[in-house]
N, C-alpha and C positions, 0 to 999 in steps of 0.2 A: 504494500500500500504506500502511495507517495502522492505528493502534490503533482497535479497534472499540468505539464508545461502548456498544453493546448488551452487551458482555462485562463491563463494569465492575461492575454489581450482582452478577453471578454470581461474579466473582472475590472481591469483598468478602465475600460470604456463605459461599462454599465454602473458599477458600484462607485468607482472613483471619479467618474465623469471626466476622464482624461484621455480623449482619443489620440492625442499626440504621443503620449506614453504607451498607449496600446499599440500603436503603429511601430514604435521603436522596439517594443518587446517581442514582435513576431519572430525574430530570429535569435533572441537571447536565450542562453542556457543557464544563466545565473539568476539568482533571486535572493531574497532575504527572508529569514525566518524571524518574524517580528517578536514572537514570544521569547525566543532564546537569543535574540540579537546576534544572529549568525548568518554568514553567507552560505547558500546552498546551491547545489546543481540541480536543475529541473530536468525531468525526464518525461517521456510519453510512454504510455503502455506499450506501444509498438516497439519502442527502443528496448524496453526491459524484456519484452517477449523475445526479441531477437537475441538478446544476451543470454536468455535462459535456454534457448533451443539447442545450442551445442552441449548443454548439460543433460539433455534428454527430456526437457520440459517442452514438449511440442503441442500439447493440448491444454492451453491455459484459458480458463474462463475469465472474461474481462467485465468488470463492474464499475459503474460510476457512483460516486458518493458525493452528496451535497451538490447535486446538479442544478437545483433552482434556489435553494435556501440561501446560499452564499451571495446571490445576486439581488436579494431583497434587502433594501437598505432600511426598511422600517422594522427595526428589531423589536419594538414594543408590540407590533402586530403579531410577531411570531410567538409571543407569550399568551395570546388568546387561544384557549383550548380548541375552539371550533376551527379557527384558521390553521392552527398547528396540525390538527387531525387531517385536514384537507391537504396541507403541504406534505405531510408524511405519506399520505396515499399517493400523491403525485411523485414524490421522490422514489418510492418503491416501484411505481409503474415505469419509471425512466431508467432504473438502475442498470438494466442490461439491454436497453433498446438503443439502436443506432438512430440518429447520429449523436444522441445525448451522452453516451458513454465517453465520447471524445472531448466533450466540453465540461464535464463534471469537474468540480474543484479538486477532487481526489480520485485516483483510480486504484482499483484492487485487482490483482491477478491471482487466481487460485488454480493451483496445479498439484497433482499428486507426484511425489518423488518417484522417479523411475526405478524399477527393480534392477539390481546389479547382480 
């Protein structure tokens, strides 16, 4: 599970309202982990899947996490139980549906370790 590099331009444009930064971020691989005040390398699920293939992980399930909720700027609204329930239902419906898995804030790859 990792931050999805594909999600960065979308978050900058929609949540931060900074289309210029979103444009600059399209080919960037670096990012910042705000919580830990650290520089990080951003990846896509496709890149990680390619790195896992030589290790025998050729059948990875790809899921998106926080596909919509990270782009909603009204955090107070997310605390409303009815809104949250609807948002949760939407998130679950999008978790493995293309093209949304490619723009979710986080991605998760699930694979079984190959037998040796």
